[in-house]
C-alpha positions, 0 to 999 in steps of 0.5 A: 574456323579450324581445319578439319582433318579425317585420319583413318588407320587401323594403326592406333599408335599410328594413328593417335601420334598423327591426330597429336601432331596435327592438333598441335599445330592448330588443326582439328583432327577425327579419327576412324580405324578403318576405311569403312567407318571412314567413309560413314564420317565423310558422309556425315561431316565435312573435312578439308583434308582425309589421311588414310593408310593405302592398305587396310583390311577392311577398305583398301585406298583405292575403293575408299578413294572410288566411294569417296569421289561419289560424294559431294566433299571437298576433302584432298586425299593424302595416303600412306603406303609401303614400298610394296603398294607405291604402285597403288599410290601412283594409281590413286594420284591419277584418280585425284588423291593429292599426294601419298606418303611412304612408310616409316611416316616422318610426322613432321614431313606430313604436317608440312605437306598439310600445311601446303595442302591448305595453303594451295587449296585457299589459293585455288578457292581465292582464284575461284572467287576472283575469277567468278567476279570477273567473269560476273563483271561482264556478264551480259546482264550487267551491259546498261541499255534499253533502246532498240540500237543497244539491245541490237548490239547486246543480242549480236554479243550473245550470238557470237560469244560462243564463236571462234570467229575474228570480231571487229568493233567500230564506234566513237571513242568513249562508246564502250569497245573494250567492255564489249570485247571483254564481254565477248571473252568472259563468255566464250570458250576461251574464257580460261585463257588470258584477254590481252589488250594492246593499244595499236596507236600507243605503240611505236611503229619500231617496237610493235613487231617486238611487242606483238610477236616477241624477240630473241636476245641480242635481235636489236640493240636492247634486246638483253633477253628473250622476250614472248610477245603478246601473241604468246601471252594470249594463247588459249585466250583473246588478243584485243587490237584496240585502235587497229586503225593506227596500225602501220602497214609493215605490221598489218602484213605480219598480222595478216600472216599470223592470223592466216597461218596461226603461228608467229615468228619472234624477232631474230628467230628462225623457228616459227612458233604455233598459237591459238588466239581469238582476235578482237579488234576496234576502231573508231576510223572508217577502215573502208575509207583508210583502204581506199587511201591505201592506209590499210591492207583490204585482206586484213580487213576481211580477216578481222571483220568476220563479224562487226558489232557497230556500237551506237552513239549516245545521240542513238540512243538518248533513252539510255541515259538515265539509266546509264546516269543511275548506274554510275551513281550506284557505282560512285556511291560505293566508291565514294561512300555518298547516298545520292538516290535521286538526279535533279530533274532538270539536270537529268533533262541537260543530261539527256539533250547533251551531245556527248562527244566522248560518248559513255566515258564522258558521261561517266567521267562527269557523274563521277565529277559531279558526285565529288562537289554534290551534297545530300541525296540529290545530284544537281548542278547547284554545287558543281564546277563551272564547266558543268553540263549547260541546260537544255533550254525550252524542252522541260517535261512536266513534273511528276512523270515517270521515268520513261515517260519523261524521257519521251516528253522530252524526245518528242519536244526536242525532235520538235524544236529541231524540226521547227529549226530546220523548216520541218525538212526531215533530211536536215532534221536527221543530220542536226540531231545526228541520227539516219533519217530512218531513225528519225522516221521511227522516233517520230511515229513512236512519239506520235509526232505529224510534222504535217499539221505543224507547218 
């Protein structure tokens, strides 16, 4: 669709000349002889650009702009002005105009300005779309899980996302700590800033200070130019410190100072730099144990652990596995151009019953590999590689049940089998299942398991 331009000028020669030049460039021009008629056209039609003489008898530029700003228009405004009215044009810029041109007009310059304006608008629009897609990707509605354990996490994320407080996310590797961190960022006041992630365990001790705080040229061998650190890159945004437990004590000391003072000192510099950054840290190790071992500073721990979000393992939320499986199937159907719609019941029970040491990341990896080898509309173990999921024996629910009922039947049978194996000792059974005793009691109550009648 052609770019729509409205030309508002009471000088017939100027107006017609502008229209001729712009039409020749592929733009579609509409003309108006004064501001009042131009405003009427702006009300009835959508334009991309409005070009108007700022000094006109019926409606001057500022009055026209004020009236246009009340309309739901996406148009950008370029004003034409004489030297005597430059101050008025500058005032128009303050009130939202894009640019102004001085008389006598250079029509070629004007055409170039219009072209650059259109390219700028298209770039802004693309960025808005990309940002919306990115924000929607980490919208709370995209979180998968209905179990009480994960719903508690979702509720906490919603409560703290608007906060400026630092957050510590704990959980096993692969449980989705970075996904939670990104959700916190993209649903927070810092969403317009950058989300900068750094794996503290992947940077050598000699380089981590330079990576975090930057350095000045010549401050060490190899520092051939000034370099901004990750704190500066995350200014007015979020800095995600993954595997914070692997950070050296020396780096922890400088990290603590940066968090407390909101300023950093690049390597080789004597001038501190102010930064405003929200810190989200994550770890899969017990930091309090590290503190007791002298490997982690307790004062840094308290600074990071203002709010803790503990992610449950898949052992604690097995009822979410079918939801995750179908979510990953939809994802890889799009990527692989496949049309898998169902999962073989036996395979689903095997997926629910398996202990996923790599958590959600391992489950997703398995589904992706499985879909590569699968044919037809059903995901099954028939066409899978030899390292496919081992089938859980003796705990198969009857066919024809709804998904929720099938999951409950599987859990009931699985818990009963573990109770029998552990001599109906609830403590041993909970440890065998990898859950707390309170969770086991709650599950037994929900699934109507009375082990006293089974001894």
